C-alpha positions in Angstrom: 0.0 0.0 0.0 1.1 3.5 -0.8 2.6 5.2 2.4 0.1 8.0 1.9 -2.7 5.5 2.0 -1.3 4.0 5.2 -1.5 7.4 7.0 -4.9 7.9 5.5 -6.4 4.8 6.9 -4.3 4.2 10.0 -5.0 0.7 11.3 -7.8 -1.8 10.6 -10.5 -2.7 13.1 -9.8 -5.4 15.7 -10.7 -8.9 14.6 -13.7 -9.0 17.0 -15.5 -6.3 14.9 -17.4 -7.1 11.7 -18.0 -4.8 8.7 -21.1 -2.6 8.4 -23.9 -4.1 6.3 -24.0 -2.8 2.7 -27.4 -2.4 1.1 -27.7 -1.0 -2.4 -25.8 2.2 -1.7 -28.0 3.1 1.3 -26.5 5.3 4.0 -28.3 3.2 6.6 -26.0 0.6 8.1 -26.8 -2.3 10.4 -24.6 -2.3 13.5 -21.6 -4.6 13.6 -21.2 -7.1 16.4 -19.3 -4.9 18.9 -18.3 -6.1 22.3 -20.1 -4.0 25.0 -19.2 -4.3 28.6 -22.3 -4.0 30.8 -20.1 -4.1 33.9 -18.9 -0.6 33.5 -21.5 1.9 34.7 -21.8 5.4 33.3 -20.7 8.0 35.7 -22.6 11.2 36.5 -19.7 13.1 35.0 -20.0 11.2 31.7 -23.7 11.9 31.5 -22.9 15.6 32.1 -20.4 15.5 29.3 -22.9 14.0 26.9 -25.5 16.6 27.9 -23.0 19.4 27.3 -22.1 18.1 23.9 -25.8 17.8 22.9 -26.5 21.3 24.2 -23.6 22.7 22.3 -24.9 20.9 19.2 -28.2 22.8 19.5 -30.0 19.9 21.3 -30.6 17.9 18.1 -33.2 15.1 18.3 -30.6 12.4 18.8 -30.3 9.6 21.3 -26.9 8.5 22.7 -26.7 4.8 23.6 -23.7 4.0 25.8 -21.5 1.0 26.2 -23.6 -0.5 29.1 -26.9 0.0 27.3 -27.9 3.2 29.1 -29.4 5.9 26.8 -29.3 9.7 27.0 -32.3 11.0 25.1 -32.9 14.5 23.6 -34.6 17.0 25.8 -37.1 18.0 23.1 -38.9 15.9 20.5 -38.6 12.4 19.2 -35.1 11.3 18.2 -34.4 10.9 14.4 -31.2 9.0 15.0 -29.4 6.9 17.5 -25.7 7.0 18.2 -24.1 4.0 19.9 -20.8 4.7 21.7 -19.1 1.5 22.6 -15.9 2.8 24.1 -15.5 4.9 27.3 -12.2 6.3 26.2 -13.7 7.6 23.0 -16.2 9.6 25.1 -13.5 11.1 27.2 -11.5 12.1 24.1 -14.6 13.7 22.6 -15.0 15.9 25.6 -11.8 17.7 24.9 -11.7 17.5 21.1 -15.3 16.7 20.0 -15.2 17.2 16.2 -12.0 15.4 15.5 -12.4 12.6 18.0 -16.0 11.9 16.9 -14.7 11.2 13.4 -11.9 9.0 14.7 -14.4 7.1 16.9 -16.5 6.3 13.9 -13.6 5.4 11.7 -12.4 3.0 14.4 -15.8 1.4 14.9 -16.3 2.9 18.4 -19.2 5.1 17.3 -22.1 3.8 15.3 -25.1 5.5 13.7 -28.5 3.9 13.5 -30.1 5.8 10.7 -28.9 7.7 7.5 -25.6 9.4 8.2 -26.3 12.4 5.9 -29.7 13.0 7.6 -28.1 12.9 11.0 -25.4 15.5 10.0 -28.0 17.7 8.3 -30.0 17.8 11.5 -26.9 18.7 13.6 -25.8 21.5 11.2 -29.4 22.8 11.2 -29.5 22.8 15.0 -26.2 24.6 15.2 -27.4 27.2 12.7 -30.3 28.0 15.0 -27.9 28.3 18.0 -25.7 31.0 16.7 -22.8 31.8 19.1 -22.9 28.4 20.9 -19.6 26.7 20.9 -18.7 23.1 21.3 -16.7 22.1 24.4 -13.0 21.9 23.8 -13.0 24.4 20.9 -9.9 26.3 22.0 -8.0 23.1 22.7 -9.1 21.7 19.3 -7.7 24.8 17.5 -4.4 24.4 19.3 -4.2 20.6 18.5 -5.2 20.9 14.9 -3.5 23.7 13.1 -4.1 23.5 9.4 -1.2 22.4 7.2 0.6 25.0 5.3 0.1 25.4 1.5 3.6 26.6 0.4 5.1 25.1 -2.7 6.7 22.1 -1.0 3.8 21.4 1.4 1.2 21.8 -1.3 2.7 18.8 -3.2 2.4 16.6 0.0 -1.2 17.8 0.6 -2.3 17.0 -3.0 -0.4 13.7 -2.9 -2.3 12.7 0.3 -5.7 12.9 -1.4 -5.4 12.6 -5.1 -2.6 10.1 -5.5 -4.1 7.2 -3.5 -4.9 5.4 -6.7 -6.8 6.1 -10.0 -8.4 2.6 -9.6 -10.0 3.8 -6.4 -11.6 6.9 -7.9 -12.6 5.0 -11.0 -14.9 2.9 -8.8 -17.3 5.7 -8.0 -16.7 8.7 -10.2 -18.4 9.2 -13.6 -16.9 7.8 -16.8 -15.0 11.1 -17.4 -13.4 11.0 -13.9 -14.7 14.4 -12.9 -14.2 15.0 -9.2 -16.0 18.3 -8.8 -19.6 19.5 -8.5 -21.9 18.3 -11.4 -24.6 20.5 -13.0 -28.1 18.9 -12.9 -29.7 21.0 -15.5 -32.6 18.5 -15.5 -33.7 16.5 -12.5 -33.6 13.2 -14.5 -29.9 13.6 -15.3 -27.6 10.7 -14.5 -24.2 11.6 -13.0 -22.6 11.2 -16.4 -25.1 13.6 -18.0 -24.7 16.1 -15.2 -20.9 16.2 -15.3 -21.0 16.7 -19.1 -23.5 19.5 -18.6 -21.1 21.1 -16.0 -18.2 20.9 -18.5 -20.4 22.7 -21.1 -21.6 25.2 -18.5 -18.0 26.2 -17.7 -17.1 26.6 -21.4 -20.1 28.7 -22.1 -19.5 31.0 -19.1 -16.1 32.0 -20.5 -17.5 32.2 -24.0 -15.0 29.7 -25.4 -14.4 30.0 -29.2 -12.4 28.0 -31.7 -8.7 28.9 -31.5 -8.9 30.3 -28.0 -5.8 29.7 -25.9 -6.9 28.3 -22.5 -5.0 27.7 -19.2 -6.6 25.4 -16.7 -5.2 25.7 -13.2 -5.7 22.3 -11.4 -7.1 19.9 -14.0 -7.9 16.7 -12.2 -7.8 13.8 -14.6 -8.1 16.1 -17.6 -11.8 15.9 -18.5 -12.4 19.6 -18.9 -9.2 20.4 -20.8 -9.9 17.6 -23.3 -13.6 18.7 -23.6 -12.5 22.3 -24.4 -10.3 21.1 -27.2 -12.6 18.4 -28.5 -15.9 20.3 -28.6 -14.9 24.0 -28.6 -11.7 23.9 -30.7 -9.5 25.5 -28.0 -5.8 24.8 -27.3 -5.2 24.1 -23.7 -2.3 24.1 -21.2 -3.4 22.4 -17.9 -1.4 22.6 -14.7 -1.5 20.0 -11.9 0.8 18.7 -9.2 -0.8 15.3 -8.8 1.5 13.0 -10.7 -1.0 10.2 -11.1 -3.7 12.5 -12.5 -1.3 14.1 -15.0 0.0 10.8 -16.2 -3.6 9.6 -16.6 -4.6 12.8 -18.5 -1.6 12.6 -20.8 -2.3 9.0 -21.7 -5.9 9.9 -22.5 -4.9 12.8 -24.7 -2.6 10.6 -26.7 -5.3 7.9 -27.1 -7.9 10.5 -28.2 -5.5 12.2 -30.7 -5.6 15.5 -28.8 -2.0 15.6 -27.5 -1.1 18.3 -30.0 -3.9 20.5 -28.6 -3.8 19.8 -24.9 -0.6 19.9 -22.9 -0.7 18.6 -19.3 2.0 20.2 -17.2 3.2 18.7 -13.9 3.7 21.9 -12.1 2.2 24.2 -9.4 -0.2 27.0 -10.1 2.5 29.5 -9.0 4.6 28.6 -12.0 1.9 29.1 -14.7 3.2 31.1 -17.6 2.2 32.1 -21.1 -0.7 34.4 -22.2 -4.2 33.0 -22.5 -7.6 34.1 -23.8 -9.5 32.2 -21.0 -8.4 30.8 -17.7 -10.5 28.3 -15.7 -9.9 26.8 -12.3 -12.4 24.2 -11.2 -11.9 22.9 -7.7 -8.4 24.2 -7.0 -9.0 27.4 -5.0 -9.8 25.3 -1.9 -6.2 24.1 -1.9 -4.5 27.4 -2.6 -4.5 28.7 1.0 -6.0 32.0 2.2 -2.5 33.5 2.6 -1.8 33.0 -1.1 -4.7 34.7 -2.7 -2.8 37.9 -3.6 -0.2 35.7 -5.3 -2.9 33.9 -7.2 -4.2 37.3 -8.3 -0.7 38.2 -9.6 -0.7 35.0 -11.7 -4.1 35.7 -13.2 -3.0 39.2 -14.1 0.2 37.9 -15.6 -1.3 35.4 -18.0 -4.7 36.7 -18.8 -4.8 38.6 -22.1 -6.3 42.1 -22.1 -9.6 40.9 -23.4 -9.4 37.6 -21.5 -12.1 35.9 -19.5 -11.7 33.8 -16.3 -13.7 31.4 -14.2 -13.1 30.2 -10.7 -15.2 27.3 -9.4 -14.8 26.7 -5.7 -16.4 25.5 -2.5 -17.1 28.5 -0.3 -18.7 29.5 3.0 -21.2 32.1 4.0 -18.6 33.5 6.5 -14.9 32.9 7.3 -14.4 29.7 9.2 -11.8 27.0 9.4 -12.4 23.6 7.8 -13.5 20.8 10.1 -10.3 19.5 11.7 -11.1 15.9 11.0 -11.7 16.6 7.3 -8.6 18.7 7.1 -6.4 16.0 8.7 -7.9 12.8 7.2 -9.2 13.9 3.8 -8.0 17.3 2.6 -4.9 18.5 4.3 -4.3 22.2 3.9 -7.7 22.8 2.4 -9.7 26.0 3.1 -13.0 26.9 1.6 -13.1 30.7 1.6 -15.9 33.2 2.3 -16.7 35.5 -0.6 -15.4 38.4 1.4 -12.0 36.8 1.5 -11.7 36.7 -2.3 -11.0 40.4 -2.7 -7.2 39.8 -2.5 -7.5 37.8 -5.8 -9.5 40.3 -7.8 -9.2 43.9 -6.4 -5.5 44.6 -6.7 -5.6 44.0 -10.5 -9.0 45.6 -11.1 -10.7 42.4 -12.1 -14.5 42.8 -12.4 -16.8 39.9 -11.4 -19.2 39.4 -14.3 -21.3 36.6 -13.1 -21.7 34.6 -9.9 -23.8 31.5 -9.5 -24.3 29.3 -6.4 -24.6 25.6 -7.2 -24.9 24.4 -3.6 -27.7 22.0 -4.1 -26.1 20.6 -7.3 -23.1 19.6 -5.2 -25.4 17.9 -2.6 -26.9 15.9 -5.5 -23.4 15.1 -6.9 -22.3 13.7 -3.5 -25.4 11.6 -3.2 -24.5 9.9 -6.5 -20.9 9.5 -5.3 -21.9 8.0 -2.0 -24.3 5.5 -3.6 -21.6 4.3 -6.0 -19.0 4.2 -3.2 -21.3 2.0 -1.1 -21.9 -0.3 -4.1 -18.1 -0.6 -4.4 -17.4 -0.8 -0.7 -16.1 -4.4 -0.9 -13.6 -3.5 -3.6 -12.5 -0.4 -1.6 -12.1 -2.6 1.5 -9.9 -5.0 -0.5 -7.7 -2.1 -1.8 -7.3 -0.6 1.7 -9.1 -1.7 4.8 -12.2 -1.2 6.9 -11.1 2.0 8.5 -10.6 3.5 5.0 -14.1 2.6 4.0 -15.6 4.1 7.2 -13.5 7.3 6.8 -14.6 7.9 3.3 -18.2 7.0 4.0 -18.2 9.6 6.8 -16.6 12.2 4.6 -19.1 11.8 1.7 -22.2 11.6 4.0 -21.0 14.6 6.1 -20.4 16.6 2.9 -23.9 16.0 1.6 -25.2 17.4 4.9 -22.9 20.4 4.8 -24.3 21.4 1.4 -27.9 20.6 2.2 -27.7 22.7 5.4 -25.8 25.6 3.8 -22.7 25.0 6.0 -20.9 24.8 2.6 -21.7 26.6 -0.6 -20.4 26.2 -4.2 -19.8 29.3 -6.3 -18.8 29.8 -9.9 -17.3 33.3 -10.5 -16.7 34.6 -14.0 -14.4 37.7 -14.2 -12.5 39.9 -16.7 -10.6 43.1 -16.6 -12.9 45.9 -15.5 -12.9 47.8 -18.8 -13.7 44.8 -21.0 -17.0 45.2 -22.9 -16.8 42.7 -25.8 -18.8 40.2 -23.7 -22.5 39.2 -23.8 -25.1 41.4 -22.1 -27.4 38.6 -21.2 -27.3 35.0 -20.0 -29.2 33.7 -23.0 -26.2 31.6 -24.2 -25.9 29.9 -20.8 -29.5 28.9 -20.1 -31.3 29.1 -23.4 -31.3 26.5 -26.1 -28.0 25.2 -27.4 -28.0 27.4 -30.6 -28.1 30.6 -28.5 -24.5 30.1 -27.5 -23.2 29.9 -31.0 -25.5 32.8 -32.3 -23.9 35.0 -29.6 -20.5 33.9 -30.8 -21.2 35.2 -34.3 -22.4 38.5 -32.8 -19.1 38.9 -30.8 -17.0 38.2 -33.9 -18.8 40.9 -35.8 -18.4 43.3 -32.8 -14.6 42.6 -32.7 -14.2 43.3 -36.4 
């Protein structure tokens, strides 16, 4: 196993624990056979800890079942979920570091959920939203224990390697056929994941009014689907930058097989080293990994490479207000990641007088994308377990289910921002080419070409 994967999954469950039941991609799991000692009574202090955690969570309708069978029920309403804590030590660790240790307890099989994981987390996020200003116990200690990883050039490579280089075969199990690992666009409710991801690729191309012959730079290109789509369907020439070696090798091989290697160049390099002038620059799902402290430098790069009449698009997970990423997600899933608030993006755009032309929130589209991913992940859980181990399966299940809830509740947002230099006027005045019929996009192209002449 890759050393990154080892750190990712830690150690497998003890032999006395069995795997969660899998059922057609459902997020409801039957409990494994976990040893519970009924000789260890729950102390009044431990009951107090649980009550305090529940109060800090906004008193969600959740029942805690403890290792000796005792239950702590919600103060108000009927419970919608039941959490079973099978380890006394896990409870004590959660008292001082609740968010991180709850994730660890689930990954280790010491915490079980009876009921859909995504619905439980959506309930908790909703309760927290109604209790503005309430803080979880151990918040200060947690901030001291879990400082986010840096995003300098050297550390950024390690961060990306941790998540994206754990194996193309793993991602192939549950992503769409194009291997797109960003929010899809469900223009119609009946869309499959494949249709919605293809619609997203077109949506991005239309937003930057891509034309045949345009020079495009893509910052952070994943497995290459968007870059290849821009060349194949829109006639653009593309240079795509990425520091994930496995993704770049996959994308290069695909470009060769499709006969597009002369029009799409995949560069194994960091966004800070992007060079060359372009007519359009797109970045889909990279800003979250840039780091708040590097936004001004990112703006310098955009200003350096974007032609005077160039257009740009940034697609990123965002928040409604500045807030650190959940420490468990930052440590176990996305080291160094930071979804910004819109107010924090000024350092990218303002110093170089970039004007925001269009902004769209695709929050619920990302929730739907994640539902598809989780269903496919569950259907492939046995294969994932064979690649890694049980702890890895539980870790990624928790990540995907929790992410659904974060977007459903509004804890996370997803914005697409289109921008250009503030004096650029050779751009469409309406959104007809984005949301009208397919011909409207190309009709507008002809109008622009006449305007430029």
